[in-house]
Structure formats: structure tokens, C-alpha cells
N, C-alpha and C positions, 0 to 999 in steps of 0.2 A: 588798417591794423594800428591806429596810433590813441593814446591816452587824451582823453577830454581836452585837456590842459593845452596839448600841443594841437588841437582841432581848433582851439579858441582864437591861437597866433593868428594876428593878421598876417606875416610873415608864409604861414602854411597855407590859411585863406588864399593867398595872392596866386601862391604854388598850384593851387588847385582850380583857380579859374583859369589859368593855363590854357588846360585842357578844351575849352569850348563852353559853350550850354549844350550840348547833345550829349556832354560822357553823365553816366550817373556814375556818382561815387557811391562805394555799399561802405559802410560804416561799421567794426568789428572791434568792441572796447568795452570798459569797464558799465557804460549803457547800457549794454545792448544784454537785458535781462529776461527774457523771455521762459516761461517754464518749459524744459526738455524732458524732464522724467515724470508723466503722467502717473504713473501708477505711487509712486510715491506721495504725490498731494492726494491722490485718492484716500491713501489708504489711513493718510492721517487727518484728511477730515472725518474720515468713518470712527477715526480713533476718537475724536474728539468729541463725538456724542456720549460718549461712555463717561469721560472725566475729561473736559478742558483742561485741567491746568497739570494733569499728570501727563495728558496727550494734548499740548497746543497746538493749533493747528501752525503750518509752514509760512513765516516770512515773506515777503516781495514776489506775492503771486504774478503781479503786472508790472510792465517794462517801468522803470522810473523816466519822470518827465526829460524830456530832452532839452541841454543847457547851454548850445552853442546854437546861432542861427547861421546860414548860410545862404550864400547868392547864388550857386550852383545848384543841381539838383542830386538828393543825397536818399541814401533807403538806410535805416538801421537795420544791421542783421540778425535775423531769428531764426529762431530751432526749424529746420526744414525748410525754409525760403528758397524757391529755387529761381533761377534764370533763365529762361529761354532763349537758345538762339535763333532756331529756324524748328518753322515756317516762318515763326513771328519774332520777333524781339522783344520779350515782356517777363516781368516779374509772375512767376506764379505761386500763389497763398494757398493752394487748395491744401495743401499737405500740412499747414499750419499747428499745432497743437495748440487746443483751447481748454483751457481748467474753467472748469462751472461747477465750481461746490456743489451748490444746489440741486444737481445732477448726483454727486456723490452720495449725498446725504439723502435722497429717497430711494434711492438704490439700497441703501442698508437699510430704511425705515423698512420696505419691502418684503425684507428676510425673515422670515418665520422664526416667532420667539425673541427679536432682539428686539423690540420696543419692551416688550413684557419682561426680558431681566433686565433692563435697564432700569427700568420703574422701579424690579423688585431690589433692586439691587440698591437704588437712591433711599430705599424705604430703611433694608435694614442699616444701613452705612450710618454711621454714627458723627461721623466729620462733616460731611456734605461736602459742598463745595467751597476749597480754598477759600480763607478769609485772606484781605491784604496783608495781617502782620505775620499769618503762615506764609505766602508767596515769599515775605522777607528772610525767612529763616535758612541760615545755613549750616553747615556746607547743602549744596545743592549739585544733584547729578544729574549730567545729562550725556545720556545715550546717542553716541555721534554715531556708530557702527557697532552693530550687534553680530555679521555674518562673519565665518570662516571664508579662509582660502582667496575668494574674489570677492569685486564686486557683483551686487546684483541690484535688479530694478528698487526694491524694498528693501534688502540691507545692505549697509555698506561695509565695506573689513573694519577692526578693529578701533576703534577710540573711544574715550568716555573723558567727557569735561567734566571735571571738580572744582564747581565755585566755592571755595574755602570762606570767602567774605566778596564783598562787593567789590572789592578791587584786588584780590588775589585770586589766582586760579592757576593749577596744573590739569595737563593732558596724562592719561594712563594708555600709553599706545597711540601711535599716530598713523595708522594704513594710510594709503591711496585714498585720494577726495577726502581727507577731514577737511579742507577748508572749506570744498566746496560745502559740507555737512554743515559747518557752523555759518557760511552765507544763507542756507536753508532755515537755519533754525533760528539766524537772528538778525537776520534782514542787513536794513542800513545800522543796525547797532553791532554788524560784527566787528569794525575798527575797535571798536571801545573794548569789546570782551578780548581781541588781539593783545590789547596795550597792557592787560592786567595777567597776560599770561607770563608767570615767573618760573618755570618747570615742566620737563617732562620727562616721564618713564618709561623709556622702550625695553619689554619685558625680555625679546628677541630677535632676531634678526631673521625670521622668516619675512619675506615681502610685504604679507599682510597687515604686519604690525609695524613697518616705520618707512616705507618710502614715501609716506604723506609728510613726513618730516620738513624737508626743503623747503617745499612752499608754502608752509607754517613760518619757515624761518625769514623768508624773503617777504610773506604777508605781513608778519607781526612789525618788520622794519619799516615797511609802506605805513602802515598804522599810528606807529609809536610820530613818525614825520608827521604825517596829517594830522593829528592833534597837538601837532608841537610840543611832544615829549621827550625828553632825553630818553637816547639808543643805550640798552645796557645787554648784555649778551644772555640767552637765556640758558638754565639750567639743564643739563640733560644727563639724568642717571640710566646707564645702560651699560651692557658688555662691553669691553674694550676694544671688541671686534668692530664696532661702528663706526671707530676713527678711521679706520685705512676705508670705507668706504666713503665717508664725508670728503678723507684726504686728496683720494681718488677725483671726486666731483667737483672739488675746486683746485685742481690741477687742471682737468681738461674741460671744464664747462664754465662754472660761475664759482668767484671768489665767497666763501660759505663760512668758514672756518673762526672766523671774529664776530658769527653769531653766536657763537655754542661756548659755555663751560661745561667741560664733563667731568661729569662725577662716575666712575668706574662703579657698577654695579655691586662688584665683589666688595668693594671697600665698605658698605655699608650692612656687611652682613652681619650676626651678632659674634660677639670674639675678632673680630676682623683687624689685623697690625696696621694701623695706618701711618705710616713714616715719612709720608709726602706732606711737608706744611703747607703746600699749594691744595691740594686734595681737601687738609684738615679743613682750612678757610673758606672752599667753597662747601664742604656739608655743615658748618654753621653757618654760613649765606643762606643755606637753602631749608635749613630749620629755623633759621630767623625771619626769613622773608616771606614762608609760606606758615607763618604761627605757629611750628612742628615742635612738640616735644619729641617725637622718634618718627624717622624713617629707615625702616630698615629691609633688608631684602633677604632672599634665601632662594638655594638651588632648588627649580621643580622640576618632576618626571616628562620632559618633553624633549626637545633637541640639545646637543650640547650649547650650554651658555645659556640655558634658559630660566626665567626667573620670575619670582611673585615679590610682591611688596607689600607691606604694612604701614600705615600711617596712622601717628598717634598725637591727636592736636591736644593744643595746652589745655583748652577746656576740658577735655578728656575722653572722646568721640574718637573710637577706633577703626579704619576703614582698610579693608585687606583686599587684595586683588591678586587671582590666582595667575593670570597672565594666559599660557596654554600647558597642559599639565594633565595627564593621569592623577589618581587620587595619592597624594600627596603629605605622608606626615611632618616634614619638616613645616608645610606650610601649616599642618594644622596645629602645630605647638607653637609657632609665630603668631597666628590669629588668633589665640585662646581668646577669648571672649570678647571678639570683635560685634560691635555695634553693627556693621554692616560688611559682610563678605560678597563679594562679586567674583563668581565663580563660573567657568566654562561649561557647557553642557553641551559639546559638539554634535552626539549621537544620542537617540532613543535608548531607551531599555530593550534589550534583546540583542544589541550588536557590540555585547561586551570584546569578542573578539577581535572586531574591527575598532575599537576605540584602542585596543590595546598594541594593534598592528601600525596605528597611526598618533599614539602616544597620547590621547586625548581622553575625556570622561563623558559618563553617559548622565543623564538626569538625576537617576538616582545615585550613581556616585557622588557626583555635587552636592544633590542634595546631603547625602552622607558626611561628606566632610565638613560640610557648615553644621552639622548636628555633632559629630565630635568636637569640632572646635570652640562649641556654646555659640555660636554668633545669633546676635538679637535678631537678625534677618538675612536672607541668601536672596541676590538677583542671579538669574540664572541667564547666561549672557554668551555669546562666540556659536551661534547656532550653524548647523552645517545648511548651505544653502538649500539643500532638497527641502528642508523645512522656512521655505521662504517667507510665509507669512506668521506662522506660527508653530512651534515642534507639538508635539505631542506628549498629552502630560500625563505625568509618571503616577503610581500609586503613591507616591511616597509625598506628594506636595501636601501642604499642609497650609495652618494659616503664617507659617515663618517663611514662606515663598514667593517671589514674582520671578515673572518672565519679562526680558527686556523688549523693548521694542525701539528703533531707531528714533531720535526726537524725543524720546518720553524723559520727561523731567519729576526727580524723584528727591523730598526732603525726608528725612528722619521720621517727621511726624507723620508721613503717608503711610508708613509699615505696616497699620493696620487695613489702610486702603485697598492696596494694592492685591492682595489674596484675594477681597471679594468682586475684585474685576472680571472673576475668570468665568464666571455665567454667561455674560456679556460678550466676553471675549469669545467662547466657544459658540454662542448664536450667531456672531458675525463671520467667524470661520467655519461653520458647521461643515460646508462644502468640502473645504481643503483637508480638515481634519477626519470625514469620513472617508477619501479617496486615499489619506496615510495609512487606517486602520485597514482599509483593504488590503494595499499594499505588506503590509505588514502581517496579514492572514494567511496572504498565498506565498508568502516568504517564509513562514512559519509551517506552512503544509509541505513545501517543498523540503525545507530539510529534514523534516517528519520522516519524507517519503524516501530522500535522498541515504538516509540511516537504517531505512526499512532494507531495502535494497543492498547496503553495505553490510548489514548483520545475515541478509539470507545467502549470499555469497562469499560470506568467509569461509567456507568449507568445499568453494567450489574455484579453484585458482583459475581455469579454463576458461571459465566463465565471467570472471568480474572485469576484466581489461573492457567489455563493452557495455557492462551495467555501469561502470564509472564515468565513460564517457557522453552515455545516456544522462545520468546523474550533473554533468557539468554540462550539457546542452539544456537543460531545464532552468539551472541555477549555478549562473559563473561564480557566484559567490559563498556556495555551500563550502564545509570543510572537506566534502569530499573530494569537488572539483578543482580545489587547491592542490591535492595531491594529483591529480591527472596532471594539471598544467607541471608539476617541479617534475615530472618525467618526460 
């Protein structure tokens, strides 16, 4: 478990040779790049059939070429590689993951109506495949994590990379695994991308929004050193409550505070009184470094100290990010006439009560916020992991709404294209959509049945308790069942 530069050192190789020729050395370092999440590669390969620029194939599907030559037996670690001790000592590679894009493509092409829907989309699409000039257009939005709560095979937790220009970028939230997503998206180019990172916005202190920050800080320092670029602290806009967490990690684990120049999110609220000259200088640095005319925050309706943000570029475009929130009037006012709204849509329509309990938004609520805001385009994000591949479509979906996927890349001139991808997406995930619709129908039926039971027993107190218990058994999530549990 040593970096390649250490393995290449003659002193280290002499130490390895002292074990003798019968000892096999297992190497685990940055050159071990085997595929470990087959599902993610599969879905991205299939999505790229629809639009290869908006859904680019993942990078680094194969291991890098080995750089160091050894005089002793060595084996590079791979995902699910095993070493058997008895009855015979040997490496076992039968469980190794093999990534074959051709198989993924063939599987997608066999799906009913998929090829037809892709062909129909290409006929109606006015833009077609992006040209070289369009590829260079900024800002460029890369969705690195579009799921909520916990990482899953297809959707990682919250993080969105905004490439403001070719040499300036920032992150909106930084959930665990964000660096891994950058590696899968950019491959060998990840160090260059990290070197352009100038700021991170952390919306609130739930783990799925900030625990990837530590690794980003450390990997960014490594990337700058490897490219020979000077180190400078990363600007972090976050609730002030993030500072004790960083301080504790700094004291107990590893020194990281020198990586961060922190701007309290409350200091960027409209009308905020910033009396600290050091904070004023950091805010000026944030605006100047990112070519922003304004970086504004507002409190949103989620947990305590949860913020949304709005970025106004010197060229005029405006990007608004909701973080986690229920429909929020303060966000609407802050984001008025936004070019792009990225809004969470954790739950499907019909689960409004659950959305209130968890302080999140449904798809129609998120779209409604964008309409009231008069946003030019709305990207829905932060889906419950119950919608692993695709969320259920709302009747409110229109030509101004798109669904975010991990590793999706969107520029402003893609806005007319994204809604046209709906038909191919529905064909690709038809089986999953059918299952979700069946679950929704069953849930609605149980709710109706529970309501009828409740209404029928309203005048019979002696019989109501058994009926309530039966309603709870049929649907633990029904309003009636919640009353039973409360008792």
C-alpha cells in the first residue's frame, strides 16, 4: 500500500527483495484502477446512446499501464481479487468484474421501442449532436451526485460541478464519494479539474452534502503539487457550524484547516451586515476569482442553518441552487429570472405528506418553484434512492424541465434538447417506470381503503381499534396507521 513513486525507489525495491523469490507482493495504490461499480458504467453507456455529449461515457474503464518494473513477483490489486490459502495457494480471478460496453449497448438496443424513440428524437431535435464550438461553451454543469441520503450503485449523493470557464470551477455541495465521481468522469484529467477548483458551497450539514469535502481538500493539494502549481486555500461558503467539524478533524486526525478559507453563508444573505474586514476580503476574492457579479444565499425550509444560493456571472447568466428544501418563497425571490434553477425533487407527486415530514419537495412542487421564479430552465435533482434509475414523471413536466443523472453534462444551449430526451429515457427505463407506477397504484388503493374503514367506523368506538390495526398492517405509511403508532 505505497504510492508508485515509493515503489520505484531503489531502496524500497531492495527491501522487497529481502522477502525472497517465493513471496508475492500485492500492490494497492493509485495505479490500481479496475472497475468496481459495473451498474454505473452500464447505465452511462446506455444513456450515451441517447446523447453522447449530454451523457458522456465514463473514463478509465481499463487499468493504467504499470509504470514500475520489479524483480520480485508482484500482483496489482483488482476489485474482488481473492487469494486462496487452502487447499492450494493461488490467486482467484473468477469473481473479477469485466466491463464490456458492447454487451450494455446490445441489451439497450433489444428493449422495446428504444431504438425507435431515439431515432424519433434525432429527427425532431433541432440541434443534433453538439458541435465543437458548443462543447466549449461555458458554464458547464456536471452532475456528480443526484441521489439523496446515501450513495447507491447508480446515484451518488449530492454534488454538482460548475465549470465557469476552462480554468475556473466550483462545487455545489460535496457529499461522500465526490472525488471518486470526478475520477470516473474525467479519468486522467482529474488533476487538471481539481486545480481549477476555486470554491465550494455547502448548503447544510447533513452528511450527504458535506462529508466528501475532506478528500477533495487533500486531493486538490496533491493535484496542484503534481502539476507544479502554487497552493492556495479553497474558498468554502458554508454554515458556520461546519467550522467545528473541520476543527475536530484537524485536531484528531489530519491537519486540514490550512486548506480552507471559510465564508459564513449567512454573510452572503441579502442585506447582511459584514463587519469583519477579513470576511469582506474573502467575499471580494470569491467574486473576483469566479468572475461573479453576485453570490447570494438565503435560508431555506429544511433543517436548521440550511441555505440555497444564487450565482450571477459578470456576463449576465444566473444559476440558482436550492440545496434541500420544501417550496420556499425566499428562494423564489432570490432566484427571480434565473437562467437555470437546480432544485431538489426528492419525492414523487402524491407523497406531499411525507415531503413535509422530511422537509423535502415533490417533483411538481419543485417545478412550481421554478415557474414562480420565472426560471428559464429547471433541472430536477436529489431524488430519493427509491427512484434509483429514474423518477416518476409528473404531469407538470414541460419543455422547461429536465431530470438530472449522475455524470450528466449540460450547457445552457442544451436546454431545448434536454426535454426531448424524455421519450428515449422512458423507453430505456420502461420496466422500472412500470414497477413504480404499480407501487403507486397499490399505495393509493390502500389509502382509499383505510379512509373508507376509518369513515365506516367513525360511529362505532368499540370496533374502531381492530379496524385501525388492520389498516396499519395493510399500509404502515397510511395516515390512519400513524395514529395507531402514536397510541
